[in-house]
C-alpha positions in Angstrom: -5.4 48.2 -34.9 -7.2 45.8 -37.2 -3.9 44.0 -38.0 -3.1 43.6 -34.3 -6.5 42.2 -33.7 -6.0 39.7 -36.5 -2.6 38.7 -35.1 -3.8 38.2 -31.6 -6.9 36.2 -32.6 -4.8 34.0 -34.8 -2.3 33.5 -32.0 -5.1 31.8 -29.9 -5.4 29.1 -32.5 -1.6 28.9 -33.2 -0.8 28.4 -29.5 -3.4 25.7 -29.1 -2.0 23.9 -32.2 1.6 24.1 -31.0 0.7 23.1 -27.5 -1.4 20.2 -28.7 1.5 18.9 -30.8 3.8 19.0 -27.7 1.3 17.3 -25.3 2.6 13.8 -26.1 5.9 14.9 -24.4 4.5 17.1 -21.6 1.0 17.9 -20.4 2.3 20.9 -18.4 3.8 22.2 -21.7 0.4 22.0 -23.3 -1.1 23.8 -20.3 1.5 26.6 -20.7 0.4 27.0 -24.4 -3.2 27.1 -23.3 -2.3 29.9 -20.9 -0.6 31.8 -23.7 -3.8 31.4 -25.8 -5.7 32.8 -22.9 -3.4 35.8 -22.9 -3.9 36.3 -26.6 -7.7 36.1 -26.0 -7.4 38.8 -23.4 -5.5 40.9 -25.8 -8.3 40.6 -28.3 -10.7 41.8 -25.6 -8.5 44.9 -25.0 -8.3 45.7 -28.7 -12.1 45.3 -28.9 -12.6 47.9 -26.1 -10.1 50.3 -27.8 -11.9 49.9 -31.1 -15.2 50.8 -29.5 -13.7 53.7 -27.5 -12.2 55.2 -30.7 -15.5 54.9 -32.5 -14.3 52.2 -35.0 -17.1 49.7 -34.1 -20.6 50.0 -32.8 -21.9 49.2 -29.4 -23.7 46.1 -30.9 -20.4 44.9 -32.5 -18.5 45.4 -29.3 -21.1 43.4 -27.3 -21.1 40.6 -29.9 -17.3 40.4 -30.0 -17.0 40.5 -26.2 -19.6 37.7 -25.9 -17.5 35.6 -28.2 -14.4 36.5 -26.1 -16.1 35.3 -22.9 -17.2 32.1 -24.6 -13.7 31.3 -26.0 -11.9 32.3 -22.9 -14.3 30.0 -20.9 -13.5 27.1 -23.2 -9.8 27.7 -22.7 -10.1 27.8 -18.9 -12.1 24.5 -19.0 -9.5 22.9 -21.2 -6.7 23.9 -18.9 -8.6 22.6 -15.9 -9.0 19.2 -17.6 -5.2 18.8 -17.9 -4.6 19.1 -14.2 
């Protein structure tokens, strides 16, 4: 589970980097990569809930991680809006 959380959280950054590199050719393509980053962000949220449900993390850790998720997801939504 920890490995999957690491991979999905890294995918957020990787998708943004790849999409940013392609934006010179296509803004819609960049928006598509932002959407993929949003999907990876949602995956991290799901794994966080599973980790809590299985007793791997505390309530305080879950709340902190979910707060971070909400903040990052919000930034991605705003970035995608600015491209339209």
